C-alpha positions as CSV (number, residue, x, y, z in Angstrom):
1,X,85.6,110.5,77.3
2,X,88.9,108.6,79.3
3,X,91.7,108.3,77.5
4,X,94.7,106.3,78.2
5,X,97.8,108.4,79.0
6,X,101.2,108.3,80.1
7,X,100.8,108.8,83.7
8,X,98.3,106.4,84.0
9,X,100.6,103.9,82.6
10,X,103.1,105.0,84.9
11,X,101.2,104.5,88.2
12,X,99.9,101.0,86.6
13,X,103.9,100.1,86.4
14,X,104.9,100.3,90.0
15,X,106.2,96.7,89.9
16,X,108.6,97.6,87.4
17,X,109.9,100.8,89.0
18,X,108.0,102.9,87.0
19,X,109.9,101.9,83.7
20,X,107.1,101.7,81.0
21,X,109.4,101.0,78.0
22,X,110.7,97.2,79.3
23,X,107.2,96.3,80.7
24,X,105.7,93.1,79.8
25,X,102.5,93.1,82.1
26,X,99.8,95.9,83.0
27,X,96.5,95.8,84.2
28,X,94.1,99.2,83.0
29,X,90.8,97.8,84.2
30,X,88.0,99.5,85.4
31,X,88.8,102.8,84.0
32,X,86.2,103.7,81.5
33,X,88.3,103.9,78.9
34,X,86.8,103.9,75.1
35,X,90.3,103.6,73.1
36,X,92.7,101.2,72.8
37,X,95.8,104.1,72.1
38,X,100.1,104.1,72.6
39,X,100.3,101.2,74.2
40,X,101.9,99.9,71.0
41,X,104.2,102.7,71.2
42,X,105.3,102.8,74.4
43,X,105.2,99.2,75.9
44,X,106.6,97.3,72.4
45,X,107.7,94.4,74.8
46,X,104.1,93.6,76.5
47,X,102.7,90.2,77.1
48,X,99.9,90.4,79.2
49,X,97.4,93.1,78.8
50,X,94.3,93.9,81.3
51,X,91.9,95.7,79.9
52,X,88.7,94.4,81.1
53,X,85.1,96.6,82.7
54,X,86.2,99.5,80.4
55,X,84.0,101.1,77.4
56,X,86.0,100.0,74.4
57,X,84.1,99.2,71.2
58,X,86.8,98.5,68.8
59,X,89.7,96.6,68.7
60,X,93.3,98.4,67.4
61,X,96.5,99.9,67.9
62,X,97.7,96.6,69.2
63,X,99.2,94.5,65.8
64,X,102.8,96.0,67.1
65,X,102.4,94.5,70.3
66,X,104.5,90.9,68.3
67,X,105.2,89.7,71.7
68,X,101.5,89.9,73.2
69,X,100.7,86.2,74.9
70,X,97.2,87.1,76.6
71,X,94.7,90.0,76.0
72,X,91.7,90.4,78.3
73,X,88.6,92.3,77.1
74,X,86.0,91.0,78.6
75,X,83.2,93.4,80.0
76,X,83.6,96.0,76.8
77,X,81.4,97.2,74.3
78,X,83.4,94.8,71.4
79,X,81.2,94.0,68.3
80,X,83.7,92.8,66.0
81,X,87.0,90.8,66.3
82,X,89.7,92.6,64.0
83,X,92.9,94.1,63.8
84,X,94.9,91.1,66.0
85,X,96.9,89.6,63.0
86,X,100.0,91.2,64.2
87,X,100.2,89.8,67.2
88,X,102.0,86.6,66.4
89,X,102.8,85.4,70.0
90,X,98.6,85.3,71.1
91,X,98.0,82.3,72.7
92,X,95.0,83.7,75.4
93,X,92.0,85.7,73.6
94,X,89.4,86.5,76.6
95,X,86.1,88.4,75.1
96,X,83.8,87.0,77.5
97,X,80.3,89.4,77.6
98,X,80.8,91.8,74.7
99,X,78.6,92.4,72.3
100,X,80.0,90.6,69.2
101,X,77.4,89.4,66.7
102,X,79.6,88.9,63.5
103,X,80.8,85.5,64.2
104,X,82.7,85.3,60.5
105,X,85.4,88.2,62.0
106,X,86.8,85.2,63.8
107,X,88.1,84.6,60.2
108,X,91.0,87.1,60.7
109,X,92.3,84.4,63.9
110,X,93.2,81.8,61.4
111,X,96.7,83.1,60.6
112,X,97.5,83.2,64.3
113,X,99.1,80.0,64.7
114,X,100.0,80.3,68.4
115,X,96.2,81.0,69.4
116,X,95.4,78.2,71.5
117,X,92.4,79.7,73.6
118,X,89.3,81.8,73.3
119,X,86.6,82.9,75.7
120,X,83.0,84.3,73.8
121,X,80.9,83.7,76.8
122,X,77.9,86.4,76.9
123,X,78.3,87.5,73.6
124,X,75.2,87.4,71.0
125,X,77.3,84.9,68.2
126,X,77.2,82.6,71.3
127,X,73.4,81.9,70.7
128,X,73.3,81.3,66.8
129,X,73.1,77.8,65.9
130,X,76.3,76.2,65.1
131,X,78.3,78.5,66.7
132,X,80.5,76.1,68.5
133,X,80.8,73.7,65.3
134,X,82.0,77.3,63.1
135,X,84.9,78.6,65.7
136,X,86.6,75.0,65.9
137,X,86.2,74.7,62.4
138,X,87.4,78.1,61.4
139,X,90.2,77.9,64.0
140,X,91.5,74.2,64.1
141,X,94.2,75.5,66.4
142,X,91.9,76.2,69.4
143,X,92.6,73.5,72.4
144,X,90.1,75.7,74.4
145,X,86.7,77.4,74.2
146,X,85.1,79.1,76.5
147,X,87.1,77.4,79.1
148,X,86.4,74.0,77.9
149,X,88.8,71.5,76.0
150,X,88.2,70.8,72.7
151,X,87.9,66.6,71.5
152,X,89.3,64.9,68.9
153,X,86.3,64.3,67.7
154,X,84.6,67.3,67.6
155,X,87.0,68.8,65.7
156,X,86.7,66.2,62.9
157,X,82.9,67.0,62.8
158,X,83.4,70.5,62.9
159,X,86.1,70.6,60.1
160,X,83.4,68.2,58.2
161,X,80.6,70.6,59.0
162,X,81.7,73.9,58.8
163,X,81.4,74.4,55.3
164,X,77.9,73.8,55.2
165,X,77.2,75.8,58.8
166,X,78.8,79.3,57.1
167,X,75.7,80.4,55.0
168,X,73.2,79.5,58.6
169,X,75.5,81.6,60.5
170,X,75.4,84.7,57.7
171,X,72.1,84.9,58.2
172,X,71.5,84.7,61.7
173,X,74.3,87.1,61.5
174,X,72.1,89.7,59.3
175,X,69.2,89.3,61.4
176,X,71.1,90.7,64.6
177,X,72.6,93.5,62.3
178,X,69.1,94.9,61.6
179,X,67.8,93.8,65.3
180,X,71.3,96.3,66.2
181,X,70.4,98.9,64.1
182,X,66.9,99.2,65.4
183,X,68.6,99.2,68.8
184,X,70.6,102.2,67.9
185,X,68.3,104.2,66.3
186,X,66.0,103.8,69.6
187,X,69.0,104.7,71.6
188,X,69.5,107.8,69.6
189,X,65.8,108.6,70.2
190,X,65.7,108.3,73.9
191,X,68.4,110.2,74.5
192,X,66.5,113.1,72.2
193,X,63.8,112.8,74.1
194,X,65.7,113.3,77.5
195,X,67.5,116.3,76.2
196,X,64.2,117.9,75.0
197,X,63.5,116.8,78.7
198,X,65.5,118.6,80.7
199,X,65.1,121.6,78.3
200,X,61.9,122.0,79.2
201,X,62.8,121.9,82.8
202,X,64.8,125.0,82.6
203,X,61.9,127.0,81.4
204,X,61.6,130.3,82.7
205,X,58.0,130.0,85.0
206,X,59.3,127.1,86.7
207,X,62.9,126.6,87.1
208,X,64.7,130.3,86.7
209,X,64.4,132.9,89.2
210,X,62.7,136.2,88.3
211,X,65.4,138.4,90.0
212,X,68.3,139.1,88.7
213,X,71.8,139.3,89.3
214,X,74.6,142.3,89.7
215,X,75.9,141.4,86.2
216,X,72.2,141.0,84.7
217,X,71.8,137.6,84.0
218,X,69.2,135.2,85.9
219,X,70.3,132.6,87.9
220,X,69.4,128.8,87.6
221,X,66.6,127.7,90.6
222,X,68.8,124.4,92.4
223,X,67.3,121.4,92.6
224,X,66.1,120.4,96.2
225,X,67.0,117.2,97.6
226,X,63.2,115.4,96.6
227,X,64.0,116.5,92.9
228,X,67.3,114.8,93.1
229,X,66.4,111.9,94.5
230,X,63.5,111.7,92.1
231,X,65.6,111.8,88.8
232,X,68.0,109.3,90.3
233,X,65.3,106.8,91.1
234,X,64.0,107.5,87.8
235,X,67.0,106.7,86.2
236,X,68.0,103.5,87.5
237,X,63.9,102.2,87.7
238,X,64.0,103.3,83.9
239,X,64.1,99.8,81.9
240,X,66.7,99.3,79.0
241,X,68.0,96.7,76.8
242,X,71.6,95.9,77.4
243,X,73.7,97.2,74.4
244,X,76.9,99.0,74.3
245,X,74.7,102.6,74.2
246,X,73.0,101.7,77.4
247,X,76.3,101.0,79.1
248,X,77.7,104.1,77.6
249,X,74.7,106.2,79.5
250,X,75.1,104.1,82.4
251,X,78.8,105.3,83.1
252,X,78.2,109.0,81.4
253,X,75.7,109.3,84.3
254,X,77.7,108.1,87.2
255,X,80.8,110.4,86.0
256,X,78.2,113.3,85.8
257,X,76.9,112.4,89.3
258,X,80.7,112.5,90.4
259,X,81.3,115.5,89.0
260,X,78.7,117.0,90.7
261,X,79.6,116.0,94.3
262,X,83.1,116.9,93.4
263,X,81.4,120.5,92.4
264,X,79.5,120.9,95.8
265,X,82.3,119.6,98.1
266,X,84.6,122.1,96.7
267,X,82.4,125.2,97.4
268,X,81.6,124.1,101.0
269,X,85.4,123.7,100.9
270,X,86.1,127.4,99.1
271,X,89.1,128.0,96.7
272,X,91.6,126.9,99.0
273,X,90.5,123.7,100.9
274,X,92.5,123.5,104.1
275,X,94.8,120.1,104.0
276,X,94.2,117.6,105.8
277,X,95.8,117.1,109.3
278,X,97.2,113.6,109.8
279,X,97.4,112.9,113.7
280,X,100.4,111.0,115.3
281,X,99.3,111.4,118.9
282,X,96.0,111.0,120.8
283,X,95.3,113.4,123.3
284,X,96.7,111.9,126.3
285,X,100.0,111.8,123.8
286,X,100.3,108.7,122.9
287,X,101.4,107.5,119.6
288,X,99.3,106.3,117.0
289,X,99.9,104.4,114.1
290,X,100.0,105.9,110.6
291,X,100.8,105.2,107.4
292,X,100.3,108.5,105.6
293,X,102.9,107.7,102.8
294,X,100.6,104.3,101.6
295,X,103.7,102.0,101.5
296,X,104.4,98.7,102.2
297,X,106.0,97.6,105.7
298,X,107.1,94.7,107.8
299,X,107.4,94.8,111.2
300,X,109.5,91.6,112.7
301,X,109.2,90.6,116.6
302,X,112.9,89.0,117.0
303,X,111.8,87.1,120.0
304,X,113.8,89.2,123.2
305,X,116.3,90.7,121.0
306,X,115.4,93.5,118.3
307,X,112.3,94.8,116.2
308,X,113.1,94.9,112.5
309,X,111.1,97.4,110.5
310,X,111.8,96.8,106.6
311,X,110.1,99.5,104.5
312,X,109.2,99.0,100.6
313,X,111.3,102.1,99.6
314,X,111.4,102.4,95.8
315,X,114.6,101.9,94.3
316,X,115.0,105.3,92.7
317,X,113.9,107.7,95.8
318,X,116.9,109.9,97.2
319,X,118.3,108.6,100.5
320,X,118.5,112.7,102.1
321,X,114.2,112.4,101.1
322,X,114.4,109.6,104.0
323,X,114.4,110.2,107.8
324,X,114.0,107.7,110.7
325,X,113.2,108.7,114.5
326,X,113.3,105.8,116.5
327,X,111.8,106.3,120.2
328,X,111.5,103.9,123.2
329,X,107.9,103.0,122.3
330,X,107.4,103.7,118.5
331,X,109.4,104.2,115.2
332,X,108.9,106.9,112.4
333,X,109.4,107.1,109.1
334,X,109.1,110.0,107.0
335,X,109.3,109.7,103.2
336,X,108.9,112.7,100.9
337,X,107.3,114.3,104.0
338,X,105.0,111.5,104.1
339,X,104.9,109.9,107.5
340,X,104.8,106.1,108.4
341,X,104.3,105.7,112.1
342,X,104.4,102.4,114.2
343,X,103.8,101.7,117.8
344,X,106.0,99.3,119.6
345,X,104.5,96.2,122.2
346,X,108.4,96.6,124.1
347,X,110.4,99.6,124.7
348,X,113.6,99.9,122.4
349,X,117.1,101.8,123.1
350,X,117.3,104.4,120.3
351,X,120.9,105.2,120.7
352,X,121.8,101.2,119.8
353,X,119.5,101.6,116.8
354,X,120.4,101.4,113.2
355,X,118.9,102.1,109.8
356,X,120.6,100.8,106.3
357,X,119.3,100.4,103.2
358,X,119.8,98.1,100.3
359,X,121.6,98.9,97.1
360,X,119.7,96.0,95.0
361,X,116.2,96.7,96.2
362,X,116.2,100.3,97.8
363,X,114.4,98.5,100.9
364,X,114.5,100.4,104.1
365,X,115.7,98.0,107.3
366,X,115.6,99.6,110.8
367,X,117.2,97.7,113.3
368,X,115.9,98.4,117.1
369,X,117.6,96.3,119.8
370,X,115.1,96.0,123.0
371,X,115.6,97.3,126.1
372,X,115.3,94.0,128.6
373,X,118.3,91.6,128.6
374,X,117.5,88.3,129.2
375,X,120.4,86.0,131.0
376,X,120.9,82.5,129.0
377,X,123.0,79.8,129.8
378,X,125.7,78.7,127.7
379,X,125.7,75.9,125.6
380,X,128.8,74.0,125.9
381,X,129.4,72.9,122.6
382,X,131.6,69.5,123.4
383,X,130.1,66.7,124.9
384,X,130.5,66.1,128.6
385,X,133.0,63.3,129.6
386,X,132.2,60.3,131.3
387,X,133.3,59.9,134.8
388,X,135.8,57.3,135.5
389,X,135.2,57.2,139.3
390,X,134.5,53.8,141.0
391,X,131.1,53.1,142.5
392,X,133.4,52.9,145.9
393,X,134.7,56.1,145.4
394,X,131.2,57.6,144.7
395,X,129.7,56.2,147.9
396,X,133.1,57.5,149.7
397,X,132.2,60.8,148.4
398,X,129.0,60.9,148.9
399,X,129.1,60.1,152.3
400,X,131.7,62.1,153.2
401,X,129.8,65.4,151.6
402,X,126.6,64.4,153.8
403,X,129.1,64.5,157.1
404,X,128.8,67.6,159.4
405,X,132.1,69.7,159.1
406,X,133.9,70.0,162.8
407,X,135.2,73.0,163.7
408,X,136.9,73.7,167.1
409,X,135.4,76.6,169.1
410,X,135.6,78.3,172.4
411,X,133.2,76.1,175.1
412,X,131.6,79.0,176.2
413,X,130.1,80.4,173.2
414,X,128.0,77.2,173.0
415,X,128.0,73.8,171.9
416,X,126.5,73.8,168.3
417,X,127.1,77.3,165.9
418,X,125.2,77.4,162.5
419,X,127.7,78.3,159.1
420,X,127.5,78.8,155.8
421,X,130.2,76.5,154.2
422,X,130.5,75.2,150.6
423,X,131.7,71.7,149.9
424,X,134.4,70.8,147.2
425,X,132.5,71.5,144.3
426,X,132.6,75.2,145.0
427,X,128.5,75.1,145.8
428,X,127.0,76.3,149.0
429,X,125.7,72.9,151.2
430,X,122.1,72.7,151.7
431,X,121.1,74.1,154.8
432,X,123.1,75.4,157.6
433,X,126.2,73.5,158.9
434,X,126.5,72.3,162.2
435,X,130.2,73.1,164.0
436,X,130.8,70.7,166.6
437,X,132.5,71.9,169.9
438,X,135.4,69.4,171.2
439,X,136.8,70.3,174.8
440,X,140.6,70.1,175.0
441,X,142.1,68.4,178.2
442,X,144.7,70.2,179.6
443,X,148.4,68.5,179.6
444,X,150.4,67.6,182.7
445,X,153.9,69.6,183.8
446,X,156.4,68.0,183.3
447,X,159.1,67.2,186.5
448,X,161.7,69.7,185.5
449,X,158.4,72.8,184.8
450,X,159.2,76.1,187.0
451,X,156.1,78.1,187.4
452,X,157.8,81.5,187.1
453,X,155.1,84.7,187.8
454,X,157.0,86.9,185.8
455,X,156.7,85.3,182.6
456,X,153.4,86.4,181.0
457,X,150.8,83.6,179.9
458,X,150.6,82.5,176.5
459,X,147.8,83.8,174.4
């Protein structure tokens, strides 16, 4: 029997930082729970309670949940609607695919003035003649029944006919109860027969060894794989009715199968099974993506600037239990000994990386700048001023730029010299500039010129 425990409730309340006293919503579905208990003491502020796909046979211990608005008990073994009068805020009740045969039990919901919607699809009571009229007439505060909106005409006719329909409902309920008693007795007899069959199989002549252990006890003969497969096939091929007993038997069979598998696994591994070794690198030494911590995260690539890693750490987790290691090709975060490692598509600078933690949410943010640097043109904030030069000035300037700049050089070096020069804007001109050589004519001496050979020539 699976019971609701405090540890189970805390694990399902991670969205509320594991605090169950202020919990408003919880989901305990598919846990094979067989009884509702403790929730009315631990979680008094619950508004939404999901208990679908369990083995709950009775609605109980929810009367103190004054703020409960939605109760989901679909796919359970409930046979009677009861103990809901204390749920003053209940607006929606889901009992899809249960075993409610006592339709008159819905009369306990007359004082639930907030109730607006109820689901009874898949229950035996829905096959009763006058089912819909009886429910609508008994609960006039309903707005929807089995997912369909109740029309005003249906409500009026149901209120008029409810007193006449009630005796018919009682007769059909009585017939169903007789059928249920028969199903219970058949299920009990079937269970006894199976137990007796198992005892017969354990006879000494068939399933026990003739040899004796060291402690003078007989050893049970292990079943072969063929025998196990035959028993499994026989169980699943057996035709049984859809009853609460058959659902319980199915759950017990599945649980027994899991227990046997765990025992076999423990026998193979021994009393101290080796711990699973988490590989962080390949055989070549390349890092792998690993989330041993099983925690939510997001890795954002901010184009050419940084990688941002946001790890959803618990708010009350001590920072001393968190370790961050940034490498050029990967980043590793260790949370309470559990590793979260992610590979990066580009190299980063570990020395320039930084890790911060939020004081409000507890999230860890790791900023990792990339190695590559990009030169971008500066964006001018002011608009370019319009030019005030006239067309004539523009034409004159362009013609001057197009002219080849002249340069006097020694005629013996050649007539043309290729040079790289800049224009008036400081930018190199397109192509080499041709320098034009000019021949200088010698000037004639004056009349009073005296040629003194002792004077050195001018350079």
